[in-house]
matplotlib code that plots the C-alpha trace (Angstrom):
import matplotlib.pyplot as plt

x = [-32.2, -29.7, -31.0, -34.6, -33.7, -31.8, -34.7, -37.0, -34.7, -34.1, -37.8, -37.9, -35.1, -36.9, -40.0, -38.0, -36.1, -39.2, -41.6, -42.1, -41.8, -38.1, -37.2, -35.9, -33.1, -31.2, -30.4, -29.6, -25.8, -24.3, -20.7, -18.5, -15.5, -13.0, -10.3, -7.2, -6.4, -2.9, -3.4, 0.1, 3.5, 3.1, 4.5, 4.0, 6.5, 7.9, 7.5, 3.8, 2.0, 3.3, 6.2, 5.7, 8.0, 7.2, 5.7, 2.1, 1.2, -2.5, -5.1, -8.5, -11.0, -13.4, -16.4, -17.8, -21.3, -20.5, -21.0, -19.2, -20.3, -21.9, -23.3, -22.1, -19.6, -17.0, -13.7, -11.7, -8.4, -5.3, -1.8, 0.3, 3.7, 5.1, 8.7, 7.9, 5.0, 1.7, 0.0, -3.2, -5.9, -9.1, -10.1, -13.7, -14.8, -18.3, -18.1, -15.4, -12.4, -10.2, -9.2, -7.7, -11.2, -12.4, -9.7, -10.6, -7.7, -7.3, -5.3, -1.6, 1.5, -0.5, 0.0, -2.7, -6.4, -7.8, -11.5, -12.5, -15.9, -16.4, -19.3, -19.1, -21.1, -24.3, -22.9, -19.8, -18.8, -15.3, -12.8, -9.0, -6.8, -3.3, -1.3, 1.6, 3.4, 6.8, 8.5, 7.8, 6.9, 3.7, 1.1, -2.6, -5.3, -9.0, -10.1, -13.9, -16.3, -19.6, -22.5, -24.1, -27.1, -26.8, -29.0, -26.7, -23.7, -25.4, -26.5, -23.0, -21.4, -23.8, -23.0, -19.3, -18.9, -21.3, -24.9, -26.3, -25.1, -26.4, -29.8, -29.9, -29.2, -31.9, -34.5, -33.8, -33.1, -34.7, -33.3, -32.1, -29.9, -28.6, -27.7, -25.8, -23.9, -22.8, -21.7, -19.5, -18.0, -17.1, -15.2, -11.5, -9.4, -6.9, -3.2, -1.5, 2.0, 4.8, 7.2, 4.7, 4.3, 8.1, 8.3, 5.4, 6.0, 9.4, 12.0, 13.8, 13.9, 16.7, 14.5, 13.9, 17.5, 18.3, 15.5, 16.8, 20.4, 19.0, 17.0, 20.1, 21.8, 18.8, 18.6, 18.9, 20.4, 22.8, 23.8, 26.5, 25.0, 27.1, 26.2, 27.3, 28.0, 29.4, 31.0, 31.8, 32.7, 30.2, 29.9, 32.0, 29.3, 26.8, 29.4, 30.3, 26.7, 26.2, 29.2, 28.3, 24.8, 26.3, 28.7, 25.7, 23.9, 22.5, 23.0, 26.8, 27.3, 27.8, 30.5, 30.5, 31.8, 32.7, 33.9, 35.3, 34.6, 37.8, 36.6, 38.3, 37.4, 40.4, 38.4, 36.7, 39.8, 41.0, 37.6, 37.3, 40.8, 39.9, 36.8, 38.6, 41.1, 38.4, 36.6, 37.8, 34.3, 34.8, 36.3, 37.3, 38.4, 39.4, 38.7, 41.4, 38.9, 35.4, 33.0, 29.7, 27.3, 26.8, 30.5, 31.2, 28.4, 29.9, 33.3, 31.7, 29.9, 33.2, 34.2, 31.0, 31.2, 27.9, 24.9, 22.8, 23.6, 22.0, 22.1, 23.0, 23.6, 26.7, 24.7, 21.8, 21.3, 20.2, 18.2, 20.1, 17.8, 17.7, 19.9, 18.4, 14.9, 16.2, 17.7, 14.7, 12.5, 15.0, 14.7, 10.9, 11.3, 14.7, 13.9, 13.5, 15.5, 14.5, 13.6, 12.6, 11.4, 9.5, 11.5, 11.4, 13.5, 15.9, 17.0, 20.3, 19.4, 18.6, 14.8, 12.8, 9.8, 7.7, 7.5, 6.6, 4.7, 4.6, 2.5, 3.7, 5.1, 3.0, 4.1, 2.0, 3.0, 6.6, 6.1, 5.0, 7.6, 10.6, 8.9, 11.6, 14.4, 15.0, 16.1, 16.5, 18.3, 19.0, 20.4, 23.9, 23.7, 20.7, 22.6, 25.6, 23.4, 21.7, 25.1, 25.0, 24.5, 24.4, 26.3, 24.1, 21.2, 22.7, 20.0, 17.8, 20.5, 18.9, 15.5, 17.0, 18.7, 15.4, 13.4, 15.9, 16.0, 12.2, 12.4, 14.8, 12.5, 8.8, 6.6, 6.4, 10.2, 9.9, 9.3, 8.2, 9.1, 6.5, 9.0, 11.0, 14.6, 16.1, 16.5, 16.9, 18.9, 17.4, 19.4, 19.8, 22.9, 21.6, 21.9, 19.0, 16.7, 18.4, 16.1, 19.1, 19.5, 15.8, 15.4, 18.3, 17.0, 13.5, 14.9, 16.9, 13.9, 11.9, 14.6, 14.9, 11.1, 11.0, 13.7, 12.0, 8.8, 10.8, 12.6, 9.2, 7.7, 5.0, 3.8, 3.6, 4.7, 6.2, 5.1, 5.4, 2.6, 0.8, 0.1, 3.3, 6.1, 8.7, 6.7, 5.4, 2.3, 2.3, 0.0, -0.7, -1.3, -4.6, -4.7, -5.9, -8.9, -9.7, -12.1, -15.8, -16.6, -20.1, -21.0, -23.7, -25.9, -28.5, -31.3, -34.7, -36.3, -34.3, -34.3, -32.4, -29.4, -29.6, -29.7, -26.7, -24.8, -25.8, -25.2, -21.6, -21.0, -22.3, -21.4, -18.4, -16.4, -13.9, -13.6, -14.5, -16.4, -18.8, -22.3, -24.4, -26.7, -29.3, -30.8, -34.2, -34.9, -38.7, -38.9, -42.5, -42.4, -43.8, -40.9, -38.4, -40.1, -40.4, -36.6, -36.2, -38.2, -35.7, -32.9, -34.6, -32.8, -29.4, -27.5, -25.1, -27.8, -29.7, -32.4, -32.9, -35.8, -35.0, -38.1, -36.6, -36.3, -33.2, -30.0, -27.1, -25.0, -27.7, -28.6, -25.0, -24.5, -27.7, -26.4, -22.8, -24.2, -25.8, -22.9, -21.4, -18.1, -15.0, -14.5, -17.2, -17.7, -19.9, -21.3, -23.6, -26.4, -25.2, -21.8, -21.0, -18.2, -15.6, -12.9, -13.2, -10.3, -11.4, -12.4, -9.3, -7.2, -9.2, -9.3, -5.5, -5.0, -7.8, -6.2, -3.0, -3.0, -2.0, -4.8, -8.3, -10.1, -9.6, -11.1, -11.4, -11.0, -14.4, -15.5, -18.4, -20.3, -18.2, -15.0, -13.7, -12.6, -15.3, -13.2, -9.4, -9.4, -10.6, -8.7, -9.9, -10.2, -11.1, -14.2, -14.4, -14.8, -13.5, -13.2, -12.1, -8.6, -8.2, -11.9, -12.9, -9.6, -9.6, -9.4, -5.8, -4.5, -1.4, -2.6, -0.3, 3.1, 1.3, -0.8, -3.9, -2.3, -0.5, -1.7, -1.3, -2.4, -5.0, -7.0, -10.3, -12.0, -15.6, -18.0, -19.5, -17.0, -15.1, -13.7, -12.5, -12.3, -15.5, -13.5, -12.0, -15.4, -16.7, -13.6, -14.2, -18.0, -19.1, -20.6, -21.9, -25.7, -26.4, -24.6, -23.9, -26.9, -26.1, -23.0, -19.4, -20.0, -17.3, -14.8, -15.5, -15.2, -11.8, -10.6, -11.5, -9.7, -6.6, -7.1, -7.0, -3.7, -4.8, -3.9, -6.5, -5.5, -6.7, -5.9, -6.3, -6.2, -9.8, -11.8, -15.6, -18.2, -20.1, -23.3, -23.1, -26.4, -28.6, -30.9, -31.7, -31.4, -29.6, -29.5, -31.2, -34.4, -34.4, -34.5, -31.6, -29.6, -30.3, -29.2, -26.1, -25.1, -25.7, -23.5, -20.8, -20.9, -20.6, -17.5, -16.0, -16.8, -15.6, -12.3, -11.6, -8.5, -7.3, -9.7, -7.4, -4.2, -4.5, -1.2, -1.5, -2.0, 0.4, -0.2, 1.4, -1.6, -5.0, -8.1, -10.2, -10.6, -10.0, -7.4, -4.3, -3.1, -0.8, -2.1, -2.2, -1.1, 0.3, -0.7, 2.8, 4.5, 7.9, 10.0, 12.1, 8.9, 7.5, 8.1, 7.9, 10.5, 13.3]
y = [36.7, 34.5, 35.6, 34.9, 31.5, 30.7, 31.7, 29.5, 26.5, 27.2, 27.0, 23.7, 22.4, 23.4, 21.6, 18.4, 18.5, 19.5, 16.9, 13.4, 11.8, 11.2, 14.8, 15.2, 12.8, 15.4, 17.3, 14.3, 14.0, 11.5, 12.3, 9.4, 10.4, 7.7, 6.3, 4.9, 1.6, 0.2, -3.2, -4.2, -2.8, 0.3, 1.7, 5.0, 7.8, 9.6, 12.8, 12.2, 10.1, 6.8, 5.1, 2.2, -0.7, -2.9, -2.8, -3.1, -0.5, -0.6, 0.8, -0.4, 2.5, 2.6, 4.8, 6.6, 5.6, 1.9, 0.9, 1.3, 4.1, 3.2, 4.6, 8.0, 9.5, 12.2, 11.1, 13.8, 13.8, 15.9, 14.8, 16.9, 15.6, 12.6, 11.6, 10.1, 10.2, 9.1, 6.6, 5.8, 3.2, 2.1, -1.5, -2.5, -5.7, -6.8, -10.0, -11.9, -10.0, -7.3, -8.3, -6.6, -6.7, -3.9, -1.3, 2.4, 4.8, 8.0, 11.1, 10.5, 12.5, 15.1, 17.0, 19.2, 18.4, 15.8, 15.6, 12.7, 11.5, 7.7, 5.3, 2.6, -0.6, -1.0, -4.2, -2.5, -4.1, -2.8, -0.4, -0.6, 2.4, 1.7, 5.0, 3.7, 0.7, 1.6, 2.7, 6.3, 8.4, 10.4, 12.1, 11.9, 13.6, 14.6, 11.5, 11.7, 10.0, 11.8, 10.0, 12.3, 11.8, 12.1, 15.1, 16.9, 16.1, 17.6, 20.7, 21.2, 20.8, 23.4, 25.9, 25.5, 25.1, 25.6, 26.0, 27.1, 24.1, 21.7, 23.5, 23.4, 19.6, 19.2, 21.1, 19.0, 15.5, 15.4, 14.8, 11.2, 11.8, 15.1, 13.5, 10.7, 13.2, 15.3, 12.3, 11.1, 14.6, 14.5, 11.2, 11.6, 11.4, 8.5, 9.2, 7.6, 9.2, 6.7, 9.2, 9.8, 6.0, 5.6, 8.2, 6.8, 3.1, 2.3, 4.6, 2.8, 5.0, 4.6, 2.5, 0.1, -0.1, -1.0, -3.6, -5.2, -5.4, -7.0, -9.5, -10.4, -11.4, -13.6, -15.5, -19.2, -19.7, -17.3, -18.7, -17.0, -15.1, -14.7, -11.6, -12.2, -9.1, -9.1, -5.7, -4.1, -0.4, 0.8, 4.6, 5.3, 6.9, 4.1, 1.3, 3.0, 3.3, -0.4, -1.4, 0.8, -0.6, -4.1, -2.7, -1.1, -4.4, -4.8, -8.6, -9.1, -12.6, -12.0, -12.0, -9.9, -11.9, -9.6, -10.5, -7.6, -8.6, -7.0, -3.4, -0.8, 2.1, 2.7, 3.7, 0.2, -1.9, 1.0, 1.3, -2.5, -2.7, 0.2, -1.6, -5.0, -3.4, -1.9, -5.2, -8.7, -10.0, -8.5, -10.9, -9.8, -11.6, -9.9, -11.7, -11.6, -11.1, -9.8, -12.8, -10.9, -11.2, -15.0, -15.8, -13.0, -14.2, -17.7, -16.3, -14.5, -17.7, -19.5, -17.2, -18.0, -20.1, -19.1, -21.4, -19.0, -16.7, -13.3, -11.8, -8.1, -5.9, -3.6, -0.3, -1.2, -0.8, -3.1, -1.7, -1.9, -4.7, -6.7, -9.6, -9.5, -10.0, -12.9, -14.6, -13.9, -15.6, -18.5, -19.0, -19.4, -21.6, -23.2, -25.6, -22.6, -23.0, -19.7, -16.4, -13.1, -9.7, -6.7, -4.0, -0.4, 1.7, 4.4, 7.1, 8.9, 11.4, 8.7, 9.2, 6.0, 5.3, 2.6, 0.0, -3.5, -5.2, -8.8, -11.9, -14.9, -17.6, -17.5, -20.2, -18.9, -15.3, -16.4, -17.9, -14.4, -12.3, -12.7, -11.8, -13.4, -10.9, -8.6, -9.4, -13.1, -15.4, -19.1, -22.0, -22.4, -26.2, -25.8, -23.3, -25.6, -28.6, -26.9, -25.7, -21.9, -19.4, -20.5, -18.6, -17.7, -16.5, -13.0, -10.4, -13.2, -15.2, -14.6, -15.7, -18.9, -19.6, -19.0, -21.4, -24.1, -23.5, -23.7, -27.1, -28.3, -27.5, -27.4, -24.3, -24.7, -24.0, -20.7, -17.8, -14.3, -11.4, -8.6, -5.7, -3.5, -4.8, -3.9, -0.6, -1.2, 1.6, 3.3, 5.8, 6.5, 4.5, 1.5, -1.7, -3.2, -0.6, -0.3, -0.9, -2.0, -5.1, -5.8, -8.1, -10.2, -10.4, -11.3, -14.0, -15.5, -15.5, -17.4, -20.0, -20.3, -20.9, -23.3, -25.5, -25.2, -26.8, -29.4, -30.5, -30.8, -32.8, -30.2, -29.5, -25.7, -23.0, -19.6, -16.4, -12.7, -11.3, -9.2, -6.2, -6.3, -7.1, -7.5, -10.4, -13.8, -15.9, -19.6, -21.8, -25.3, -28.0, -29.9, -33.7, -35.1, -35.4, -32.7, -33.7, -32.8, -29.6, -29.2, -25.5, -24.9, -21.8, -21.1, -18.8, -17.4, -15.6, -12.7, -14.5, -11.7, -12.2, -15.9, -16.0, -13.8, -16.1, -19.3, -18.1, -17.1, -20.5, -22.4, -20.2, -18.1, -20.6, -22.8, -25.6, -28.8, -30.8, -29.0, -29.3, -26.5, -27.3, -24.6, -24.9, -23.2, -21.9, -21.1, -19.1, -17.8, -15.8, -17.4, -16.1, -18.0, -21.3, -20.3, -19.9, -23.2, -24.8, -23.4, -25.3, -28.8, -29.9, -28.6, -31.8, -29.8, -28.2, -29.8, -27.9, -29.0, -27.8, -26.8, -25.6, -24.8, -21.3, -19.5, -20.9, -20.4, -23.1, -25.7, -25.0, -25.6, -28.6, -30.1, -29.6, -30.7, -34.1, -34.5, -33.3, -35.7, -34.0, -34.6, -30.8, -28.4, -24.7, -22.5, -19.7, -16.9, -16.2, -12.6, -13.7, -12.9, -14.4, -12.0, -14.2, -17.8, -19.3, -18.4, -22.0, -23.6, -21.2, -22.1, -25.9, -25.9, -24.7, -26.7, -30.0, -29.3, -31.7, -29.0, -26.7, -26.7, -23.9, -21.4, -17.9, -15.5, -11.8, -10.2, -6.8, -4.5, -3.6, -0.4, -2.4, -1.7, -4.5, -6.2, -9.2, -9.7, -12.1, -12.0, -10.7, -11.8, -9.3, -6.3, -4.7, -7.3, -10.5, -10.2, -7.8, -7.7, -6.4, -3.9, -3.4, -0.5, -0.2, 0.1, -3.2, -2.7, -1.3, -3.1, -2.8, -3.3, -4.3, -5.7, -8.2, -7.2, -8.7, -11.8, -15.2, -15.9, -17.8, -16.1, -17.0, -17.0, -16.3, -15.6, -18.4, -16.1, -17.9, -20.7, -23.9, -27.0, -30.7, -32.4, -34.7, -31.8, -30.2, -33.4, -33.9, -30.7, -31.1, -28.6, -25.2, -24.7, -24.6, -24.6, -21.5, -19.6, -19.7, -16.5, -14.6, -15.7, -19.3, -19.0, -17.5, -20.3, -22.9, -21.6, -21.4, -25.0, -25.9, -24.2, -25.9, -29.2, -28.3, -27.1, -23.8, -21.3, -19.8, -16.5, -15.9, -12.6, -14.5, -15.7, -12.5, -12.2, -9.6, -9.9, -7.8, -8.7, -10.1, -8.3, -11.3, -11.0, -7.2, -5.5, -6.9, -3.9, -5.4, -5.8, -9.7, -9.7, -7.4, -9.6, -12.7, -11.0, -10.0, -13.5, -15.0, -12.5, -13.4, -17.1, -16.4, -14.6, -17.5, -20.1, -18.5, -16.1, -13.9, -15.9, -13.6, -10.6, -12.5, -13.3, -14.9, -13.6, -10.0, -8.1, -6.7, -3.4, -2.8, -1.6, -3.7, -0.5, -0.5, -2.6, -0.3, -1.9, 1.3, 1.5, 0.5, 3.1, 1.4, -1.8, -5.1, -6.5, -8.0, -6.6, -9.6, -7.5, -7.1, -10.5, -12.6, -15.8, -14.8, -16.4]
z = [23.0, 24.8, 28.3, 27.2, 25.8, 29.0, 31.2, 29.1, 29.3, 33.0, 33.6, 31.7, 33.9, 37.0, 35.8, 35.1, 38.4, 40.4, 39.0, 40.3, 43.7, 43.2, 42.8, 46.3, 45.8, 43.7, 46.9, 49.2, 50.0, 52.3, 53.5, 54.6, 56.6, 55.9, 58.2, 56.5, 58.3, 57.2, 55.6, 54.4, 53.4, 55.5, 58.7, 60.5, 59.6, 62.6, 60.6, 60.2, 57.6, 56.5, 54.8, 52.4, 53.0, 50.0, 46.5, 47.5, 50.2, 51.0, 53.4, 54.2, 54.1, 57.1, 56.9, 60.0, 58.7, 59.4, 55.7, 52.5, 50.2, 46.8, 43.6, 42.2, 44.7, 44.9, 46.5, 48.2, 50.0, 50.5, 49.7, 52.0, 50.9, 49.0, 48.4, 45.0, 42.5, 44.1, 41.8, 43.7, 42.9, 44.6, 44.9, 45.4, 47.2, 46.2, 48.2, 46.3, 47.8, 46.2, 42.6, 39.6, 38.0, 40.4, 40.0, 39.9, 39.0, 40.9, 39.8, 39.8, 40.7, 42.5, 45.7, 47.2, 47.3, 45.0, 44.0, 41.8, 40.6, 40.7, 40.4, 43.1, 42.6, 44.5, 46.1, 47.5, 50.8, 51.4, 49.8, 49.7, 48.9, 47.4, 47.2, 45.1, 43.7, 45.0, 48.3, 49.3, 52.3, 52.2, 54.2, 53.1, 55.1, 55.1, 53.1, 52.4, 50.0, 49.4, 47.9, 45.5, 43.1, 39.4, 39.4, 41.8, 39.6, 36.6, 38.4, 39.9, 36.5, 35.0, 37.7, 37.4, 33.6, 30.7, 31.7, 28.3, 26.2, 28.9, 28.9, 25.1, 25.2, 27.8, 25.7, 22.6, 24.1, 27.6, 31.0, 30.7, 27.7, 29.1, 32.4, 30.6, 28.4, 31.4, 33.4, 30.4, 30.2, 33.9, 33.7, 34.1, 30.9, 30.4, 30.6, 27.6, 27.5, 27.7, 29.2, 32.0, 32.4, 32.7, 35.4, 37.4, 37.1, 35.5, 37.1, 39.9, 43.0, 45.6, 47.9, 45.1, 44.2, 47.8, 47.8, 44.7, 46.1, 49.3, 47.2, 45.2, 48.4, 49.3, 46.0, 46.6, 43.1, 41.5, 38.1, 36.0, 33.0, 29.9, 28.0, 24.4, 22.3, 18.7, 17.9, 14.6, 14.1, 16.7, 17.2, 20.3, 22.4, 21.7, 22.4, 25.7, 26.7, 26.0, 28.0, 30.9, 31.0, 31.7, 34.3, 36.0, 36.5, 40.0, 39.7, 39.9, 38.6, 35.0, 32.3, 29.2, 26.2, 23.3, 19.8, 17.8, 14.2, 12.8, 13.3, 11.2, 13.4, 15.7, 18.8, 19.0, 20.1, 22.3, 24.1, 24.5, 26.0, 28.4, 29.7, 29.9, 32.1, 34.3, 35.1, 35.0, 34.1, 30.6, 28.0, 24.5, 21.4, 18.2, 15.0, 12.4, 9.6, 9.3, 9.3, 9.9, 12.8, 12.9, 12.9, 15.4, 17.7, 17.7, 18.6, 21.5, 22.5, 22.7, 25.5, 27.5, 30.6, 32.2, 32.6, 30.6, 27.6, 27.1, 23.6, 23.3, 20.4, 20.5, 20.5, 22.8, 26.5, 29.3, 32.2, 35.6, 36.9, 33.6, 34.7, 38.2, 36.8, 34.7, 37.7, 39.9, 37.3, 37.2, 40.9, 40.5, 37.4, 37.5, 34.6, 32.2, 28.9, 27.2, 28.9, 27.2, 28.3, 26.9, 25.2, 23.9, 21.6, 22.3, 19.9, 19.4, 22.2, 24.7, 24.5, 25.2, 23.0, 21.2, 24.0, 23.0, 25.8, 24.6, 24.9, 26.9, 24.7, 21.5, 19.0, 16.1, 16.7, 16.7, 13.3, 12.1, 13.9, 16.2, 19.4, 21.7, 21.1, 22.9, 25.7, 24.9, 27.3, 26.5, 28.6, 27.2, 27.0, 24.7, 22.5, 22.3, 21.5, 18.6, 17.2, 18.0, 15.3, 11.7, 9.0, 6.0, 8.2, 8.7, 9.5, 11.0, 12.8, 16.2, 14.8, 13.4, 16.8, 18.6, 16.3, 16.8, 20.6, 20.8, 19.0, 21.7, 24.6, 25.5, 25.9, 29.7, 29.8, 27.9, 30.3, 29.5, 31.9, 31.5, 32.1, 29.8, 30.3, 27.0, 25.1, 21.3, 19.7, 16.7, 14.7, 11.0, 10.5, 12.5, 10.4, 12.3, 10.7, 7.3, 4.4, 2.4, 4.6, 4.9, 1.8, 3.0, 6.5, 5.3, 3.0, 5.9, 8.1, 5.5, 5.1, 8.9, 9.1, 6.2, 7.7, 11.1, 9.7, 7.8, 11.0, 12.7, 9.9, 9.3, 5.8, 5.6, 3.3, 4.3, 2.6, 3.1, 5.1, 2.6, 4.9, 6.9, 4.5, 7.3, 8.7, 7.6, 6.9, 7.3, 5.2, 6.5, 3.9, 3.9, 3.5, 0.2, 0.3, 2.8, 5.6, 5.5, 7.4, 9.0, 9.3, 11.9, 11.4, 14.2, 13.0, 13.8, 10.9, 9.5, 6.2, 4.5, 6.8, 6.6, 2.8, 2.6, 5.0, 3.3, -0.2, 0.8, 2.4, -0.6, -3.6, -2.5, -0.5, -2.3, 0.3, -1.6, 1.1, 3.4, 4.7, 6.1, 9.0, 9.5, 13.0, 13.0, 16.5, 16.5, 13.3, 12.6, 9.4, 6.2, 4.1, 6.3, 5.5, 1.9, 1.8, 3.5, 0.7, -1.9, -0.1, -0.2, -3.3, -2.1, -1.0, 1.1, 3.3, 6.2, 8.2, 11.8, 14.0, 17.6, 19.4, 22.8, 24.1, 22.7, 24.2, 21.9, 23.6, 23.6, 19.9, 18.8, 21.0, 19.5, 16.0, 16.6, 17.8, 14.4, 12.3, 9.8, 9.4, 11.6, 11.5, 12.6, 12.2, 14.4, 12.1, 13.1, 10.6, 10.3, 8.9, 5.2, 3.2, 1.7, 0.1, -1.1, 0.9, 4.4, 5.3, 3.8, 6.0, 9.2, 8.6, 7.9, 11.5, 13.0, 11.8, 13.6, 16.6, 19.1, 18.1, 19.8, 18.0, 15.2, 14.9, 12.0, 11.4, 11.3, 10.2, 10.7, 7.6, 7.3, 7.1, 10.6, 12.8, 14.9, 16.0, 16.0, 19.0, 22.5, 25.5, 28.9, 31.7, 29.5, 30.8, 33.7, 31.6, 28.1, 25.1, 21.5, 21.0, 18.1, 17.8, 15.6, 13.7, 9.9, 8.0, 6.9, 10.2, 11.5, 15.1, 18.2, 16.8, 13.7, 15.8, 13.9, 10.8, 12.1, 13.0, 16.7, 19.8, 22.0, 25.1, 23.1, 19.8, 19.1, 18.2, 15.5, 13.3, 15.0, 13.4, 15.3, 15.2, 16.4, 18.6, 20.5, 20.9, 22.4, 24.6, 26.5, 26.7, 24.1, 25.0, 28.6, 28.0, 31.8, 32.9, 29.7, 27.4, 25.5, 26.5, 27.1, 26.1, 23.5, 26.0, 28.5, 25.8, 24.7, 28.3, 28.8, 25.6, 26.9, 30.3, 28.4, 26.8, 23.4, 21.6, 20.4, 17.0, 15.5, 11.8, 10.0, 6.7, 7.1, 6.6, 6.9, 7.7, 11.0, 11.5, 15.2, 16.6, 14.1, 14.1, 17.8, 18.5, 21.3, 24.8, 26.5, 27.8, 31.7, 31.5, 29.0, 31.2, 34.2, 32.2, 31.0, 34.5, 35.8, 33.1, 33.8, 37.5, 36.6, 34.5, 37.5, 39.8, 37.4, 36.3, 39.1, 38.8, 35.7, 33.7, 34.5, 33.7, 30.0, 29.1, 25.5, 26.7, 29.0, 32.5, 31.4, 29.0, 30.0, 30.9, 30.7, 27.0, 23.8, 22.3, 23.9, 25.5, 28.5, 31.9, 34.6, 36.9, 35.4, 37.0, 37.6, 40.6, 41.4, 42.5, 44.9, 46.9, 46.3, 49.4, 47.4, 44.8, 46.8]

ax = plt.figure().add_subplot(projection="3d")
ax.plot(x, y, z, "-o")
ax.set_aspect("equal")
plt.show()
C-alpha cells in the first residue's frame, strides 16, 4: 500500500517538476568559491589562519565569479581550529553599506565543516563575514557559497529526510505550499539558552582581560568610585564572594565603604577586619546599634570620598569589568550624574539566570518599577545635595534615592550601559525576595512616588498595578473641565466594523467632551450611506468626504486640520472599545507637556496582544513587542503591564495634542501613504524632544486592517517595499538602535528573546572610548 502510494505521489512530483518552461532551473547550481579578504581587526597567524586583534574582526568575501551570490544559497566552510567559541555572522550590503539591519546568523561554537542554508537578497552587492566578537585565533578554509534553486532544496531535503510526508503534502496542497513548508523546516533554529549566551558573548577571555587593563591605562579620566555596602548578618560565603568581586575589579581606582549595621553573627566583624587588613581601599565602620538599611547606607556614605558612588548589596557580586565599564562611559559622557547597567540573578550555587536587559532611561517605566538598580552609580555631589538615604523608606530606600536624584538632573545626564555588570543574589533567606517585607517595601515605594510628584508639582495618584502587585500605576489628573477630544476615524464601507467602532466611542466611553470625525474615503455601498444617515442627528459626530485615492497619512492630516478639539485621537475603524476609561487614561498622559503621543494596548479578537508598543529595527523597520502574548501576560520584566516610554506606538489608536501634531508636520503623506507613517511620526516627535508613552491601562480590540484586506497584491507589496526603503534612508542605523529596547535582545522576532550575537560595542576595543 505504502509503496504504491509513494509511486503514485512520486509520479505526481515528476509531473510537477517536469512541467513548464522553468523546470530546468531546479537543476541549476552556481558555486562561488569565496576568498576571505581581511577588512579590520585581523592579522595573519604564523601558525596558519588568522588572529583577531580587536572586538570586530571582519573579512570581505570575494567571489571567483566576480559578483556576489544571491537568492537561496548554501554556505559551506570548515573551521579547522579556534582558540575560543566562534560566533560568526554574515552582513549583506545592498547598496547602503553593511548595517545591523542585514545580519544573518551562522552556526556558533562549531569546529569542522559547516553547511548553512540562507536566502541572500536579490540586490546583494557585497558580503562581510565576521567570525567572532572577541579576540581569538582561528583557521577557516574552503569557504564556498552555492546558489541553489528552491526546487533543488526541496528535492535534496526529501532525499535526505522524509520523502513520504513531503509527497503527501504535495498531493494535498500543491507544489507552492509544499515548497514553502519545506523551506521553513530547513531554516536554522534559534538558540535561546542564557548559559550558552554567557559562554559565547559574556565570558571574558584572557585576551579581553588584557585589552581592558590596557584601556584602563589609557583612560583620560580616572575618577575614584566609592562602592557603598551596608552589611548585616550576611552569610559568610556570600559576604566573602561580594568582597572578592570588588577586589577583582579590573579598574583599580575604587574604595569600598562598608557599614556593619550592628551584626550579631560573629563571623561578620571578623571577616570585615580580615579584608580591611588585606587592602587599604576597604573602609569599615561598625554601628553601635541596628538602624536598618537606610541608616546603615548613610553611615557607609559618610566614609565615601569618591566623585561617584556605586550602590552594592552585601550578598551580591559585581562583574570584574563593572567599574571599568562605568568609567569608560564617564570618559565618553563626563557630565553624567546617574549611570546604571543591566543585571541578572545568581542563586546559592552561583548559577546565573533571569537577565534583565533594560531600556535606556525611561521616565514612565521608572514610575512603574525601579529600573535603575542594579548596578546604580550616582555622582556623590548629587547624593549629598539631595540628603542621601531617607529613613522610613526601608525596602524602597534606593528607589526613593533614585527618584530624588532624577529630579536633581536632566535625562541627558542619565546613562545606561547595556551590559550585565551586576549579579543579584537570590536565595530563600534573602530579604530582597522575602514576601514578609514586600508590603512594607511597596508602601514605601508608593510614598516615595507620591512625594516625587508633589515635589514636581504634578497632580497624579499612585496605585498598585493590578496585574503586577509589586509595581505601580500612575493616574494623571485631568483639568476641570477636560479639553475636547476629536477622534478621527477613516473608513471605506465595512459598515459593520465602523458601527462597532463608533458605538464604542459614543456609548461605551466615559470621557465627557468628544467629537467623532468619520472620514469617508470613497465608500460605495448603500448600507454605508444609510448608516451615515442615522448619525445626522448625533451632535458629537461629523462626516467628512475625502475622495482622493487611499492615503492614510493624507486622510488623517485632512481631518486634523478640521478638528475642533485641542486634543486629537487617530482611531482605526476596526477598533472596538473594551472599558469606558480608556480615553481618560490616554488624555491624562497626552496633556503632560513633555509627552508628544500616547498609544494604547490593543488585542486581537481572541484576546491576545496585537500592540504593546513598537520597537524599531525588528524585522528591518519596526515590530510590535510582546505580540501574540495572552492579555494578562506580564511580558518581559512586566513591561507588557506597565506604562513606559517607547520609540513609537501605532496610529490605530493614538492620542496627542493637536498643537504637537501640527508642530512636527503631521503624518508624512508624500513618502508614507500607508505603512510606517506612525513610526516616522513618533520618531519625529522624539527628534523634537517629546516623549512617546504607551499605556496598558487603555485597552481596546483591534481587528487589524480588516477594512482594507491583506497587503498581498503586487502593487501593495511594491508600495510596502518602497515605504520600508524610505524609512531606511530617512532614519538609517537609528532604526536598529532603539533606545527603549536593548542591543542584547533580538531584532529577528517580536518575542524579546536574546540576540545571537548582541549588537553591543565593547569599549576596550572602541578606539573612541578614550
